[in-house]
PDB file of N, CA, C and O in Angstrom:
ATOM      1  N   MET A   1      10.969 117.022  78.775  1.00  0.00           N
ATOM      2  CA  MET A   1      12.382 116.748  78.596  1.00  0.00           C
ATOM      3  C   MET A   1      12.706 116.519  77.110  1.00  0.00           C
ATOM      4  O   MET A   1      13.721 116.996  76.604  1.00  0.00           O
ATOM      5  N   LEU A   2      11.846 115.799  76.442  1.00  0.00           N
ATOM      6  CA  LEU A   2      12.042 115.543  75.024  1.00  0.00           C
ATOM      7  C   LEU A   2      11.934 116.837  74.205  1.00  0.00           C
ATOM      8  O   LEU A   2      12.700 117.054  73.266  1.00  0.00           O
ATOM      9  N   GLU A   3      10.973 117.687  74.575  1.00  0.00           N
ATOM     10  CA  GLU A   3      10.822 118.974  73.885  1.00  0.00           C
ATOM     11  C   GLU A   3      12.074 119.834  74.077  1.00  0.00           C
ATOM     12  O   GLU A   3      12.535 120.504  73.152  1.00  0.00           O
ATOM     13  N   ASN A   4      12.597 119.799  75.271  1.00  0.00           N
ATOM     14  CA  ASN A   4      13.812 120.557  75.584  1.00  0.00           C
ATOM     15  C   ASN A   4      14.982 120.062  74.726  1.00  0.00           C
ATOM     16  O   ASN A   4      15.753 120.861  74.195  1.00  0.00           O
ATOM     17  N   TYR A   5      15.104 118.752  74.597  1.00  0.00           N
ATOM     18  CA  TYR A   5      16.155 118.164  73.766  1.00  0.00           C
ATOM     19  C   TYR A   5      15.994 118.573  72.313  1.00  0.00           C
ATOM     20  O   TYR A   5      16.966 118.958  71.664  1.00  0.00           O
ATOM     21  N   ASN A   6      14.764 118.493  71.795  1.00  0.00           N
ATOM     22  CA  ASN A   6      14.507 118.860  70.397  1.00  0.00           C
ATOM     23  C   ASN A   6      14.801 120.338  70.149  1.00  0.00           C
ATOM     24  O   ASN A   6      15.343 120.700  69.105  1.00  0.00           O
ATOM     25  N   THR A   7      14.448 121.178  71.097  1.00  0.00           N
ATOM     26  CA  THR A   7      14.714 122.614  70.959  1.00  0.00           C
ATOM     27  C   THR A   7      16.217 122.874  70.924  1.00  0.00           C
ATOM     28  O   THR A   7      16.703 123.639  70.092  1.00  0.00           O
ATOM     29  N   LEU A   8      16.943 122.234  71.827  1.00  0.00           N
ATOM     30  CA  LEU A   8      18.392 122.400  71.881  1.00  0.00           C
ATOM     31  C   LEU A   8      19.049 121.909  70.597  1.00  0.00           C
ATOM     32  O   LEU A   8      19.942 122.564  70.058  1.00  0.00           O
ATOM     33  N   ARG A   9      18.602 120.752  70.111  1.00  0.00           N
ATOM     34  CA  ARG A   9      19.136 120.212  68.862  1.00  0.00           C
ATOM     35  C   ARG A   9      18.864 121.144  67.685  1.00  0.00           C
ATOM     36  O   ARG A   9      19.728 121.337  66.831  1.00  0.00           O
ATOM     37  N   GLN A  10      17.661 121.722  67.640  1.00  0.00           N
ATOM     38  CA  GLN A  10      17.305 122.655  66.565  1.00  0.00           C
ATOM     39  C   GLN A  10      18.174 123.910  66.640  1.00  0.00           C
ATOM     40  O   GLN A  10      18.598 124.426  65.606  1.00  0.00           O
ATOM     41  N   GLU A  11      18.443 124.408  67.848  1.00  0.00           N
ATOM     42  CA  GLU A  11      19.294 125.586  68.012  1.00  0.00           C
ATOM     43  C   GLU A  11      20.721 125.308  67.535  1.00  0.00           C
ATOM     44  O   GLU A  11      21.343 126.145  66.880  1.00  0.00           O
ATOM     45  N   LYS A  12      21.227 124.124  67.873  1.00  0.00           N
ATOM     46  CA  LYS A  12      22.566 123.747  67.418  1.00  0.00           C
ATOM     47  C   LYS A  12      22.620 123.656  65.896  1.00  0.00           C
ATOM     48  O   LYS A  12      23.584 124.102  65.274  1.00  0.00           O
ATOM     49  N   GLU A  13      21.591 123.083  65.310  1.00  0.00           N
ATOM     50  CA  GLU A  13      21.538 122.949  63.857  1.00  0.00           C
ATOM     51  C   GLU A  13      21.476 124.327  63.189  1.00  0.00           C
ATOM     52  O   GLU A  13      22.133 124.559  62.174  1.00  0.00           O
ATOM     53  N   ASN A  14      20.686 125.236  63.759  1.00  0.00           N
ATOM     54  CA  ASN A  14      20.593 126.596  63.227  1.00  0.00           C
ATOM     55  C   ASN A  14      21.944 127.312  63.330  1.00  0.00           C
ATOM     56  O   ASN A  14      22.343 128.024  62.409  1.00  0.00           O
ATOM     57  N   GLU A  15      22.639 127.123  64.443  1.00  0.00           N
ATOM     58  CA  GLU A  15      23.950 127.746  64.638  1.00  0.00           C
ATOM     59  C   GLU A  15      24.947 127.200  63.611  1.00  0.00           C
ATOM     60  O   GLU A  15      25.750 127.952  63.059  1.00  0.00           O
ATOM     61  N   LYS A  16      24.890 125.906  63.363  1.00  0.00           N
ATOM     62  CA  LYS A  16      25.766 125.282  62.377  1.00  0.00           C
ATOM     63  C   LYS A  16      25.503 125.861  60.983  1.00  0.00           C
ATOM     64  O   LYS A  16      26.440 126.170  60.247  1.00  0.00           O
ATOM     65  N   GLN A  17      24.237 126.004  60.631  1.00  0.00           N
ATOM     66  CA  GLN A  17      23.868 126.571  59.336  1.00  0.00           C
ATOM     67  C   GLN A  17      24.336 128.025  59.224  1.00  0.00           C
ATOM     68  O   GLN A  17      24.824 128.448  58.176  1.00  0.00           O
ATOM     69  N   ARG A  18      24.183 128.785  60.312  1.00  0.00           N
ATOM     70  CA  ARG A  18      24.603 130.182  60.314  1.00  0.00           C
ATOM     71  C   ARG A  18      26.109 130.299  60.100  1.00  0.00           C
ATOM     72  O   ARG A  18      26.567 131.143  59.329  1.00  0.00           O
ATOM     73  N   GLN A  19      26.875 129.451  60.783  1.00  0.00           N
ATOM     74  CA  GLN A  19      28.332 129.470  60.630  1.00  0.00           C
ATOM     75  C   GLN A  19      28.750 129.056  59.216  1.00  0.00           C
ATOM     76  O   GLN A  19      29.680 129.624  58.643  1.00  0.00           O
ATOM     77  N   LYS A  20      28.066 128.081  58.673  1.00  0.00           N
ATOM     78  CA  LYS A  20      28.364 127.626  57.312  1.00  0.00           C
ATOM     79  C   LYS A  20      28.111 128.749  56.310  1.00  0.00           C
ATOM     80  O   LYS A  20      28.916 128.975  55.407  1.00  0.00           O
ATOM     81  N   GLU A  21      26.994 129.449  56.472  1.00  0.00           N
ATOM     82  CA  GLU A  21      26.660 130.559  55.585  1.00  0.00           C
ATOM     83  C   GLU A  21      27.662 131.705  55.737  1.00  0.00           C
ATOM     84  O   GLU A  21      28.068 132.322  54.752  1.00  0.00           O
ATOM     85  N   GLU A  22      28.051 131.978  56.975  1.00  0.00           N
ATOM     86  CA  GLU A  22      29.039 133.028  57.249  1.00  0.00           C
ATOM     87  C   GLU A  22      30.381 132.702  56.590  1.00  0.00           C
ATOM     88  O   GLU A  22      31.027 133.582  56.021  1.00  0.00           O
ATOM     89  N   LYS A  23      30.792 131.450  56.669  1.00  0.00           N
ATOM     90  CA  LYS A  23      32.046 131.012  56.052  1.00  0.00           C
ATOM     91  C   LYS A  23      31.970 131.151  54.528  1.00  0.00           C
ATOM     92  O   LYS A  23      32.934 131.568  53.886  1.00  0.00           O
ATOM     93  N   ARG A  24      30.825 130.800  53.966  1.00  0.00           N
ATOM     94  CA  ARG A  24      30.643 130.902  52.519  1.00  0.00           C
ATOM     95  C   ARG A  24      30.714 132.361  52.073  1.00  0.00           C
ATOM     96  O   ARG A  24      31.350 132.674  51.067  1.00  0.00           O
ATOM     97  N   LEU A  25      30.067 133.247  52.815  1.00  0.00           N
ATOM     98  CA  LEU A  25      30.080 134.669  52.471  1.00  0.00           C
ATOM     99  C   LEU A  25      31.484 135.260  52.595  1.00  0.00           C
ATOM    100  O   LEU A  25      31.902 136.074  51.772  1.00  0.00           O
ATOM    101  N   LYS A  26      32.192 134.843  53.619  1.00  0.00           N
ATOM    102  CA  LYS A  26      33.554 135.342  53.817  1.00  0.00           C
ATOM    103  C   LYS A  26      34.446 134.910  52.648  1.00  0.00           C
ATOM    104  O   LYS A  26      35.236 135.710  52.145  1.00  0.00           O
ATOM    105  N   GLY A  27      34.327 133.673  52.222  1.00  0.00           N
ATOM    106  CA  GLY A  27      35.085 133.179  51.076  1.00  0.00           C
ATOM    107  C   GLY A  27      34.742 133.929  49.807  1.00  0.00           C
ATOM    108  O   GLY A  27      35.614 134.217  48.987  1.00  0.00           O
ATOM    109  N   GLN A  28      33.456 134.246  49.648  1.00  0.00           N
ATOM    110  CA  GLN A  28      33.004 134.982  48.478  1.00  0.00           C
ATOM    111  C   GLN A  28      33.589 136.405  48.485  1.00  0.00           C
ATOM    112  O   GLN A  28      34.021 136.910  47.449  1.00  0.00           O
ATOM    113  N   GLN A  29      33.598 137.041  49.666  1.00  0.00           N
ATOM    114  CA  GLN A  29      34.158 138.387  49.786  1.00  0.00           C
ATOM    115  C   GLN A  29      35.654 138.382  49.494  1.00  0.00           C
ATOM    116  O   GLN A  29      36.165 139.283  48.828  1.00  0.00           O
ATOM    117  N   MET A  30      36.357 137.367  49.994  1.00  0.00           N
ATOM    118  CA  MET A  30      37.799 137.272  49.748  1.00  0.00           C
ATOM    119  C   MET A  30      38.070 137.099  48.255  1.00  0.00           C
ATOM    120  O   MET A  30      39.003 137.696  47.720  1.00  0.00           O
ATOM    121  N   ALA A  31      37.267 136.292  47.592  1.00  0.00           N
ATOM    122  CA  ALA A  31      37.447 136.072  46.158  1.00  0.00           C
ATOM    123  C   ALA A  31      37.216 137.371  45.383  1.00  0.00           C
ATOM    124  O   ALA A  31      37.954 137.676  44.446  1.00  0.00           O
ATOM    125  N   GLU A  32      36.197 138.132  45.771  1.00  0.00           N
ATOM    126  CA  GLU A  32      35.923 139.411  45.118  1.00  0.00           C
ATOM    127  C   GLU A  32      37.071 140.394  45.352  1.00  0.00           C
ATOM    128  O   GLU A  32      37.473 141.124  44.446  1.00  0.00           O
ATOM    129  N   HIS A  33      37.587 140.401  46.573  1.00  0.00           N
ATOM    130  CA  HIS A  33      38.691 141.299  46.920  1.00  0.00           C
ATOM    131  C   HIS A  33      39.933 140.949  46.105  1.00  0.00           C
ATOM    132  O   HIS A  33      40.643 141.841  45.641  1.00  0.00           O
ATOM    133  N   GLU A  34      40.195 139.660  45.930  1.00  0.00           N
ATOM    134  CA  GLU A  34      41.360 139.223  45.153  1.00  0.00           C
ATOM    135  C   GLU A  34      41.223 139.603  43.683  1.00  0.00           C
ATOM    136  O   GLU A  34      42.214 139.939  43.035  1.00  0.00           O
ATOM    137  N   THR A  35      40.000 139.552  43.150  1.00  0.00           N
ATOM    138  CA  THR A  35      39.831 139.920  41.746  1.00  0.00           C
ATOM    139  C   THR A  35      40.043 141.416  41.551  1.00  0.00           C
ATOM    140  O   THR A  35      40.538 141.846  40.510  1.00  0.00           O
ATOM    141  N   LEU A  36      39.667 142.210  42.558  1.00  0.00           N
ATOM    142  CA  LEU A  36      39.844 143.653  42.443  1.00  0.00           C
ATOM    143  C   LEU A  36      41.295 144.078  42.676  1.00  0.00           C
ATOM    144  O   LEU A  36      41.847 144.869  41.910  1.00  0.00           O
ATOM    145  N   PHE A  37      41.900 143.554  43.728  1.00  0.00           N
ATOM    146  CA  PHE A  37      43.211 144.040  44.155  1.00  0.00           C
ATOM    147  C   PHE A  37      44.342 143.036  43.963  1.00  0.00           C
ATOM    148  O   PHE A  37      45.503 143.381  44.185  1.00  0.00           O
ATOM    149  N   GLY A  38      44.047 141.842  43.570  1.00  0.00           N
ATOM    150  CA  GLY A  38      45.071 140.809  43.428  1.00  0.00           C
ATOM    151  C   GLY A  38      45.290 140.110  44.757  1.00  0.00           C
ATOM    152  O   GLY A  38      44.942 140.634  45.816  1.00  0.00           O
ATOM    153  N   SER A  39      45.863 138.938  44.690  1.00  0.00           N
ATOM    154  CA  SER A  39      46.078 138.176  45.919  1.00  0.00           C
ATOM    155  C   SER A  39      47.341 138.653  46.613  1.00  0.00           C
ATOM    156  O   SER A  39      48.191 139.307  46.009  1.00  0.00           O
ATOM    157  N   LYS A  40      47.449 138.322  47.863  1.00  0.00           N
ATOM    158  CA  LYS A  40      48.601 138.701  48.671  1.00  0.00           C
ATOM    159  C   LYS A  40      49.806 137.868  48.235  1.00  0.00           C
ATOM    160  O   LYS A  40      49.667 136.657  48.063  1.00  0.00           O
ATOM    161  N   PRO A  41      50.986 138.472  48.051  1.00  0.00           N
ATOM    162  CA  PRO A  41      52.148 137.682  47.632  1.00  0.00           C
ATOM    163  C   PRO A  41      52.616 136.757  48.749  1.00  0.00           C
ATOM    164  O   PRO A  41      52.500 137.074  49.933  1.00  0.00           O
ATOM    165  N   SER A  42      53.135 135.629  48.353  1.00  0.00           N
ATOM    166  CA  SER A  42      53.656 134.670  49.309  1.00  0.00           C
ATOM    167  C   SER A  42      54.927 135.219  49.942  1.00  0.00           C
ATOM    168  O   SER A  42      55.748 135.814  49.243  1.00  0.00           O
ATOM    169  N   PRO A  43      55.116 135.033  51.266  1.00  0.00           N
ATOM    170  CA  PRO A  43      56.334 135.523  51.909  1.00  0.00           C
ATOM    171  C   PRO A  43      57.594 134.880  51.341  1.00  0.00           C
ATOM    172  O   PRO A  43      58.655 135.504  51.346  1.00  0.00           O
ATOM    173  N   CYS A  44      57.499 133.657  50.857  1.00  0.00           N
ATOM    174  CA  CYS A  44      58.668 132.985  50.296  1.00  0.00           C
ATOM    175  C   CYS A  44      59.086 133.616  48.978  1.00  0.00           C
ATOM    176  O   CYS A  44      60.272 133.625  48.647  1.00  0.00           O
ATOM    177  N   LYS A  45      58.145 134.136  48.230  1.00  0.00           N
ATOM    178  CA  LYS A  45      58.448 134.676  46.915  1.00  0.00           C
ATOM    179  C   LYS A  45      58.722 136.176  46.945  1.00  0.00           C
ATOM    180  O   LYS A  45      59.195 136.735  45.955  1.00  0.00           O
ATOM    181  N   SER A  46      58.434 136.834  48.064  1.00  0.00           N
ATOM    182  CA  SER A  46      58.578 138.287  48.094  1.00  0.00           C
ATOM    183  C   SER A  46      60.027 138.724  48.143  1.00  0.00           C
ATOM    184  O   SER A  46      60.344 139.815  47.668  1.00  0.00           O
ATOM    185  N   GLY A  47      60.924 137.916  48.700  1.00  0.00           N
ATOM    186  CA  GLY A  47      62.331 138.258  48.762  1.00  0.00           C
ATOM    187  C   GLY A  47      62.677 139.189  49.909  1.00  0.00           C
ATOM    188  O   GLY A  47      63.840 139.554  50.077  1.00  0.00           O
ATOM    189  N   MET A  48      61.694 139.578  50.697  1.00  0.00           N
ATOM    190  CA  MET A  48      61.942 140.505  51.804  1.00  0.00           C
ATOM    191  C   MET A  48      62.659 139.807  52.956  1.00  0.00           C
ATOM    192  O   MET A  48      63.566 140.383  53.557  1.00  0.00           O
ATOM    193  N   LYS A  49      62.278 138.615  53.261  1.00  0.00           N
ATOM    194  CA  LYS A  49      62.863 137.865  54.366  1.00  0.00           C
ATOM    195  C   LYS A  49      63.621 136.671  53.807  1.00  0.00           C
ATOM    196  O   LYS A  49      63.477 136.305  52.641  1.00  0.00           O
ATOM    197  N   ALA A  50      64.425 136.080  54.666  1.00  0.00           N
ATOM    198  CA  ALA A  50      65.130 134.863  54.262  1.00  0.00           C
ATOM    199  C   ALA A  50      64.099 133.779  53.993  1.00  0.00           C
ATOM    200  O   ALA A  50      63.151 133.634  54.764  1.00  0.00           O
ATOM    201  N   PRO A  51      64.258 133.022  52.929  1.00  0.00           N
ATOM    202  CA  PRO A  51      63.267 132.002  52.604  1.00  0.00           C
ATOM    203  C   PRO A  51      63.217 130.912  53.665  1.00  0.00           C
ATOM    204  O   PRO A  51      64.247 130.414  54.120  1.00  0.00           O
ATOM    205  N   ARG A  52      62.003 130.556  54.044  1.00  0.00           N
ATOM    206  CA  ARG A  52      61.811 129.494  55.036  1.00  0.00           C
ATOM    207  C   ARG A  52      61.272 128.232  54.405  1.00  0.00           C
ATOM    208  O   ARG A  52      61.242 127.183  55.049  1.00  0.00           O
ATOM    209  N   CYS A  53      60.851 128.311  53.172  1.00  0.00           N
ATOM    210  CA  CYS A  53      60.339 127.095  52.549  1.00  0.00           C
ATOM    211  C   CYS A  53      61.269 126.677  51.425  1.00  0.00           C
ATOM    212  O   CYS A  53      61.873 127.504  50.742  1.00  0.00           O
ATOM    213  N   SER A  54      61.360 125.406  51.262  1.00  0.00           N
ATOM    214  CA  SER A  54      62.234 124.855  50.246  1.00  0.00           C
ATOM    215  C   SER A  54      61.566 125.009  48.888  1.00  0.00           C
ATOM    216  O   SER A  54      60.426 124.584  48.700  1.00  0.00           O
ATOM    217  N   ILE A  55      62.257 125.602  47.962  1.00  0.00           N
ATOM    218  CA  ILE A  55      61.686 125.839  46.637  1.00  0.00           C
ATOM    219  C   ILE A  55      61.571 124.527  45.868  1.00  0.00           C
ATOM    220  O   ILE A  55      60.603 124.317  45.137  1.00  0.00           O
ATOM    221  N   SER A  56      62.556 123.643  46.031  1.00  0.00           N
ATOM    222  CA  SER A  56      62.536 122.406  45.254  1.00  0.00           C
ATOM    223  C   SER A  56      61.441 121.454  45.711  1.00  0.00           C
ATOM    224  O   SER A  56      60.812 120.792  44.885  1.00  0.00           O
ATOM    225  N   THR A  57      61.204 121.377  47.026  1.00  0.00           N
ATOM    226  CA  THR A  57      60.197 120.443  47.510  1.00  0.00           C
ATOM    227  C   THR A  57      58.876 121.117  47.815  1.00  0.00           C
ATOM    228  O   THR A  57      57.838 120.456  47.831  1.00  0.00           O
ATOM    229  N   GLY A  58      58.890 122.438  48.061  1.00  0.00           N
ATOM    230  CA  GLY A  58      57.664 123.144  48.386  1.00  0.00           C
ATOM    231  C   GLY A  58      57.204 122.888  49.802  1.00  0.00           C
ATOM    232  O   GLY A  58      56.067 123.203  50.155  1.00  0.00           O
ATOM    233  N   VAL A  59      58.081 122.314  50.625  1.00  0.00           N
ATOM    234  CA  VAL A  59      57.734 121.985  52.001  1.00  0.00           C
ATOM    235  C   VAL A  59      58.303 123.052  52.915  1.00  0.00           C
ATOM    236  O   VAL A  59      59.447 123.479  52.763  1.00  0.00           O
ATOM    237  N   SER A  60      57.486 123.476  53.867  1.00  0.00           N
ATOM    238  CA  SER A  60      57.934 124.501  54.802  1.00  0.00           C
ATOM    239  C   SER A  60      58.994 123.933  55.730  1.00  0.00           C
ATOM    240  O   SER A  60      58.841 122.838  56.271  1.00  0.00           O
ATOM    241  N   ASN A  61      60.077 124.694  55.910  1.00  0.00           N
ATOM    242  CA  ASN A  61      61.149 124.253  56.790  1.00  0.00           C
ATOM    243  C   ASN A  61      61.263 125.264  57.933  1.00  0.00           C
ATOM    244  O   ASN A  61      61.822 126.347  57.757  1.00  0.00           O
ATOM    245  N   THR A  62      60.737 124.911  59.088  1.00  0.00           N
ATOM    246  CA  THR A  62      60.754 125.840  60.207  1.00  0.00           C
ATOM    247  C   THR A  62      61.739 125.405  61.284  1.00  0.00           C
ATOM    248  O   THR A  62      61.838 126.060  62.322  1.00  0.00           O
ATOM    249  N   ARG A  63      62.461 124.329  61.063  1.00  0.00           N
ATOM    250  CA  ARG A  63      63.440 123.872  62.048  1.00  0.00           C
ATOM    251  C   ARG A  63      64.669 124.750  62.018  1.00  0.00           C
ATOM    252  O   ARG A  63      65.069 125.253  60.968  1.00  0.00           O
ATOM    253  N   LYS A  64      65.258 124.926  63.172  1.00  0.00           N
ATOM    254  CA  LYS A  64      66.506 125.667  63.255  1.00  0.00           C
ATOM    255  C   LYS A  64      67.610 124.661  63.553  1.00  0.00           C
ATOM    256  O   LYS A  64      67.561 123.953  64.559  1.00  0.00           O
ATOM    257  N   PHE A  65      68.582 124.605  62.693  1.00  0.00           N
ATOM    258  CA  PHE A  65      69.660 123.654  62.853  1.00  0.00           C
ATOM    259  C   PHE A  65      70.859 124.329  63.485  1.00  0.00           C
ATOM    260  O   PHE A  65      71.173 125.477  63.173  1.00  0.00           O
ATOM    261  N   SER A  66      71.521 123.622  64.366  1.00  0.00           N
ATOM    262  CA  SER A  66      72.729 124.138  64.999  1.00  0.00           C
ATOM    263  C   SER A  66      73.881 124.036  64.016  1.00  0.00           C
ATOM    264  O   SER A  66      74.019 123.033  63.316  1.00  0.00           O
ATOM    265  N   VAL A  67      74.709 125.072  63.963  1.00  0.00           N
ATOM    266  CA  VAL A  67      75.840 125.075  63.052  1.00  0.00           C
ATOM    267  C   VAL A  67      77.122 125.057  63.872  1.00  0.00           C
ATOM    268  O   VAL A  67      78.176 125.473  63.389  1.00  0.00           O
ATOM    269  N   GLY A  68      77.038 124.587  65.082  1.00  0.00           N
ATOM    270  CA  GLY A  68      78.213 124.566  65.942  1.00  0.00           C
ATOM    271  C   GLY A  68      78.500 125.946  66.495  1.00  0.00           C
ATOM    272  O   GLY A  68      79.628 126.430  66.399  1.00  0.00           O
ATOM    273  N   GLY A  69      77.512 126.578  67.064  1.00  0.00           N
ATOM    274  CA  GLY A  69      77.639 127.937  67.566  1.00  0.00           C
ATOM    275  C   GLY A  69      78.760 128.093  68.569  1.00  0.00           C
ATOM    276  O   GLY A  69      79.457 129.108  68.557  1.00  0.00           O
ATOM    277  N   ALA A  70      78.954 127.107  69.443  1.00  0.00           N
ATOM    278  CA  ALA A  70      80.025 127.202  70.441  1.00  0.00           C
ATOM    279  C   ALA A  70      81.384 127.185  69.760  1.00  0.00           C
ATOM    280  O   ALA A  70      82.292 127.912  70.163  1.00  0.00           O
ATOM    281  N   MET A  71      81.528 126.365  68.738  1.00  0.00           N
ATOM    282  CA  MET A  71      82.806 126.303  68.022  1.00  0.00           C
ATOM    283  C   MET A  71      83.072 127.611  67.293  1.00  0.00           C
ATOM    284  O   MET A  71      84.210 128.080  67.260  1.00  0.00           O
ATOM    285  N   LEU A  72      82.043 128.203  66.711  1.00  0.00           N
ATOM    286  CA  LEU A  72      82.204 129.471  66.017  1.00  0.00           C
ATOM    287  C   LEU A  72      82.603 130.578  66.986  1.00  0.00           C
ATOM    288  O   LEU A  72      83.432 131.430  66.667  1.00  0.00           O
ATOM    289  N   GLN A  73      82.004 130.552  68.174  1.00  0.00           N
ATOM    290  CA  GLN A  73      82.325 131.566  69.166  1.00  0.00           C
ATOM    291  C   GLN A  73      83.786 131.442  69.592  1.00  0.00           C
ATOM    292  O   GLN A  73      84.471 132.455  69.736  1.00  0.00           O
ATOM    293  N   ASP A  74      84.272 130.217  69.797  1.00  0.00           N
ATOM    294  CA  ASP A  74      85.675 130.007  70.159  1.00  0.00           C
ATOM    295  C   ASP A  74      86.586 130.493  69.033  1.00  0.00           C
ATOM    296  O   ASP A  74      87.640 131.077  69.284  1.00  0.00           O
ATOM    297  N   LEU A  75      86.172 130.247  67.801  1.00  0.00           N
ATOM    298  CA  LEU A  75      86.959 130.674  66.647  1.00  0.00           C
ATOM    299  C   LEU A  75      87.032 132.201  66.583  1.00  0.00           C
ATOM    300  O   LEU A  75      88.085 132.762  66.280  1.00  0.00           O
ATOM    301  N   ARG A  76      85.915 132.869  66.867  1.00  0.00           N
ATOM    302  CA  ARG A  76      85.903 134.334  66.867  1.00  0.00           C
ATOM    303  C   ARG A  76      86.838 134.882  67.934  1.00  0.00           C
ATOM    304  O   ARG A  76      87.586 135.828  67.691  1.00  0.00           O
ATOM    305  N   GLN A  77      86.789 134.280  69.113  1.00  0.00           N
ATOM    306  CA  GLN A  77      87.658 134.741  70.191  1.00  0.00           C
ATOM    307  C   GLN A  77      89.124 134.550  69.817  1.00  0.00           C
ATOM    308  O   GLN A  77      89.961 135.403  70.111  1.00  0.00           O
ATOM    309  N   ALA A  78      89.432 133.432  69.169  1.00  0.00           N
ATOM    310  CA  ALA A  78      90.812 133.157  68.777  1.00  0.00           C
ATOM    311  C   ALA A  78      91.280 134.182  67.742  1.00  0.00           C
ATOM    312  O   ALA A  78      92.416 134.652  67.805  1.00  0.00           O
ATOM    313  N   THR A  79      90.410 134.530  66.790  1.00  0.00           N
ATOM    314  CA  THR A  79      90.802 135.519  65.780  1.00  0.00           C
ATOM    315  C   THR A  79      90.956 136.897  66.407  1.00  0.00           C
ATOM    316  O   THR A  79      91.830 137.663  66.001  1.00  0.00           O
ATOM    317  N   LEU A  80      90.131 137.222  67.380  1.00  0.00           N
ATOM    318  CA  LEU A  80      90.272 138.513  68.068  1.00  0.00           C
ATOM    319  C   LEU A  80      91.588 138.577  68.831  1.00  0.00           C
ATOM    320  O   LEU A  80      92.255 139.612  68.842  1.00  0.00           O
ATOM    321  N   ILE A  81      91.956 137.487  69.460  1.00  0.00           N
ATOM    322  CA  ILE A  81      93.216 137.439  70.201  1.00  0.00           C
ATOM    323  C   ILE A  81      94.382 137.587  69.240  1.00  0.00           C
ATOM    324  O   ILE A  81      95.334 138.315  69.520  1.00  0.00           O
ATOM    325  N   GLN A  82      94.309 136.889  68.091  1.00  0.00           N
ATOM    326  CA  GLN A  82      95.373 136.989  67.092  1.00  0.00           C
ATOM    327  C   GLN A  82      95.498 138.410  66.555  1.00  0.00           C
ATOM    328  O   GLN A  82      96.607 138.909  66.366  1.00  0.00           O
ATOM    329  N   GLN A  83      94.366 139.060  66.311  1.00  0.00           N
ATOM    330  CA  GLN A  83      94.382 140.441  65.798  1.00  0.00           C
ATOM    331  C   GLN A  83      94.972 141.395  66.828  1.00  0.00           C
ATOM    332  O   GLN A  83      95.721 142.306  66.475  1.00  0.00           O
ATOM    333  N   SER A  84      94.637 141.190  68.101  1.00  0.00           N
ATOM    334  CA  SER A  84      95.179 142.085  69.144  1.00  0.00           C
ATOM    335  C   SER A  84      96.679 141.847  69.337  1.00  0.00           C
ATOM    336  O   SER A  84      97.413 142.776  69.672  1.00  0.00           O
ATOM    337  N   ASN A  85      97.133 140.624  69.131  1.00  0.00           N
ATOM    338  CA  ASN A  85      98.571 140.328  69.246  1.00  0.00           C
ATOM    339  C   ASN A  85      99.361 140.960  68.107  1.00  0.00           C
ATOM    340  O   ASN A  85     100.515 141.350  68.287  1.00  0.00           O
ATOM    341  N   LYS A  86      98.733 141.062  66.925  1.00  0.00           N
ATOM    342  CA  LYS A  86      99.403 141.647  65.765  1.00  0.00           C
ATOM    343  C   LYS A  86      99.622 143.142  65.952  1.00  0.00           C
ATOM    344  O   LYS A  86     100.596 143.702  65.449  1.00  0.00           O
ATOM    345  N   LYS A  87      98.697 143.797  66.690  1.00  0.00           N
ATOM    346  CA  LYS A  87      98.796 145.241  66.887  1.00  0.00           C
ATOM    347  C   LYS A  87      99.890 145.512  67.860  1.00  0.00           C
ATOM    348  O   LYS A  87     100.157 146.670  68.182  1.00  0.00           O
TER     349      LYS A  87
END
């Protein structure tokens, strides 16, 4: 039973070492790739999409705030009615 425990512990330790080495190699490859091709641009700085992070604080803002959607919808309907009455 003790031998079985020691074997299992050694296997876990070997797996941990293997994963650590794999992570180190992956980081090294990424660093080499960045030196050759440059790093990937940040989505906030690319200008392609609406910015989701605050430039002044550098904090990501993923919350969606309500702007009174129901009130805006009522306002749109009222303007449509006014436009149709003018015609």
